[in-house]
C-alpha positions as CSV (number, residue, x, y, z in Angstrom):
1,M,-3.3,-24.5,-25.4
2,K,-2.6,-25.1,-21.7
3,E,-3.4,-22.4,-19.2
4,A,0.1,-22.8,-17.7
5,D,1.7,-21.9,-21.1
6,N,-0.3,-18.7,-21.6
7,K,2.1,-15.8,-21.3
8,V,-0.7,-13.3,-20.6
9,V,-1.8,-15.2,-17.6
10,K,1.7,-15.6,-16.3
11,Y,2.4,-11.8,-16.7
12,T,-0.9,-10.9,-15.1
13,L,-0.2,-13.2,-12.1
14,R,3.3,-11.7,-11.7
15,C,1.8,-8.2,-11.7
16,L,-0.8,-9.2,-9.2
17,N,1.8,-10.8,-7.0
18,A,3.9,-7.7,-7.0
19,F,0.9,-5.5,-6.2
20,L,0.0,-7.8,-3.3
21,A,3.5,-7.7,-2.0
22,C,3.5,-3.9,-2.1
23,L,0.1,-3.8,-0.3
24,E,1.4,-6.2,2.4
25,C,4.4,-3.9,3.0
26,C,2.1,-0.9,3.3
27,V,-0.2,-2.6,5.7
28,K,2.7,-3.7,7.9
29,F,4.1,-0.2,7.9
30,V,0.7,1.3,8.9
31,T,0.1,-1.3,11.5
32,E,3.5,-0.9,13.1
33,Q,3.2,2.9,13.2
34,S,-0.3,2.6,14.5
35,Y,0.9,0.6,17.5
36,I,3.5,3.2,18.2
37,R,0.8,5.9,18.1
38,I,-1.4,3.9,20.4
39,A,1.5,3.6,22.9
40,L,2.2,7.4,22.7
41,C,-1.3,8.9,22.5
42,G,-3.6,6.2,23.8
43,D,-5.9,6.3,20.8
44,N,-7.8,3.3,19.6
45,F,-6.4,1.2,16.7
46,M,-8.7,2.5,13.9
47,T,-8.1,6.2,14.9
48,S,-4.4,5.6,14.9
49,C,-4.4,3.8,11.6
50,R,-6.4,6.7,10.0
51,W,-4.0,9.3,11.4
52,V,-0.9,7.3,10.3
53,F,-2.3,6.7,6.8
54,W,-3.2,10.4,6.2
55,N,0.0,11.7,7.8
56,S,2.1,9.3,5.7
57,F,0.2,10.2,2.6
58,N,0.5,13.9,3.1
59,N,4.2,13.7,4.0
60,A,5.4,11.0,1.6
61,L,8.2,13.1,0.2
62,D,9.6,13.9,3.7
63,I,9.4,10.2,4.7
64,G,11.2,9.2,1.6
65,M,13.9,11.8,2.1
66,V,14.4,10.8,5.8
67,A,14.6,7.1,4.8
68,G,17.1,7.8,2.0
69,M,19.3,10.0,4.2
70,G,19.1,7.4,7.0
71,G,20.4,4.7,4.6
72,I,23.3,7.0,3.5
73,L,24.2,7.8,7.1
74,V,24.1,4.1,8.1
75,K,26.6,3.3,5.3
76,I,28.9,6.1,6.3
77,G,28.8,4.8,9.9
78,E,29.6,1.3,8.8
79,F,32.5,2.5,6.8
80,T,33.8,4.7,9.6
81,V,33.6,1.8,12.1
82,A,35.4,-0.5,9.7
83,V,38.2,2.0,9.0
84,L,38.7,2.9,12.7
85,S,38.7,-0.7,13.7
86,T,41.4,-1.5,11.1
87,I,43.5,1.4,12.2
88,A,43.2,0.5,15.9
89,G,44.0,-3.2,15.1
90,Y,47.1,-2.1,13.1
91,Y,48.4,0.0,15.9
92,Y,47.6,-2.7,18.5
93,V,49.5,-5.4,16.5
94,Y,52.5,-3.3,15.4
95,S,53.0,-1.2,18.5
């Protein structure tokens, strides 16, 4: 049996790939937020990373709610701009 045909190996590698992609997103988030904290407070990088990690960990529900509401508000804004542009274009053409 070839190693490439082994379904357990394929499944394990897919799970590992998903885990590493998630870890990469988390590291990018913490790094970005740490640079913002450095700019605001003047702390060093490791102190900022520690603060961002624990603050995000303790307020995960709040961060998720804000991200969800932000996405909804962006969609409402996009819809509003599209409708108002259509109405304005209609009145411009037919007036």
